[in-house]
C-alpha positions in Angstrom: 0.0 0.0 0.0 1.1 3.5 -0.7 1.2 6.3 1.7 -2.2 7.3 2.9 -4.1 4.4 1.3 -4.8 2.5 4.5 -6.1 5.4 6.6 -9.7 4.6 5.8 -9.3 0.9 6.8 -9.3 1.6 10.5 -11.7 4.1 12.0 -10.5 5.7 15.2 -13.1 5.1 17.9 -13.1 7.0 21.2 -15.4 7.8 24.1 -15.9 10.9 26.2 -17.2 11.4 29.7 -19.8 14.2 29.9 -21.4 15.9 32.9 -25.1 16.3 32.5 -26.8 19.1 34.4 -30.5 19.6 33.7 -30.5 19.9 29.9 -26.9 20.8 29.2 -23.8 18.6 28.7 -20.2 19.5 29.3 -17.3 17.3 28.1 -15.0 16.2 31.0 -12.5 13.9 29.4 -11.8 11.6 26.4 -10.6 8.0 26.4 -9.5 5.4 23.9 -11.7 2.6 25.2 -15.2 2.5 26.5 -14.1 0.6 29.7 -11.7 3.5 30.6 -14.5 6.0 30.1 -17.0 4.0 32.1 -14.6 3.5 35.0 -14.0 7.3 35.2 -17.7 8.1 35.0 -18.4 5.6 37.8 -15.7 7.3 39.9 -17.1 10.7 39.2 -20.7 9.6 40.0 -19.5 8.2 43.4 -17.8 11.4 44.2 -20.9 13.4 43.2 -23.0 11.3 45.6 -20.7 12.1 48.5 -20.3 15.8 47.6 -23.7 16.9 46.3 -23.7 20.3 44.6 -26.8 20.2 42.6 -27.9 17.4 40.3 -25.0 16.2 38.2 -24.7 12.8 36.3 -21.7 11.7 34.5 -22.3 9.7 31.3 -20.2 8.0 28.6 -20.8 9.0 25.0 -19.1 8.0 21.8 -17.0 10.7 20.2 -18.8 11.9 17.0 -16.7 12.4 14.0 -17.2 15.6 11.9 -18.7 14.8 8.5 -16.1 14.3 5.8 -16.2 16.4 2.6 -15.8 14.2 -0.4 
């Protein structure tokens, strides 16, 4: 394969942890695997239960890729 030919074969997948407060989301961190993101979200949810400062929930979301122009 020539240079640049294999870049479409493997799509980069990532996950982000977001803080959800009422109807808004704020990105907290990005991770390469879903397991890493879920582990961090669980830690943050446990911390939020011990230190309540309003209603906050931490969720894992896939990273959305911007549309490609072809």
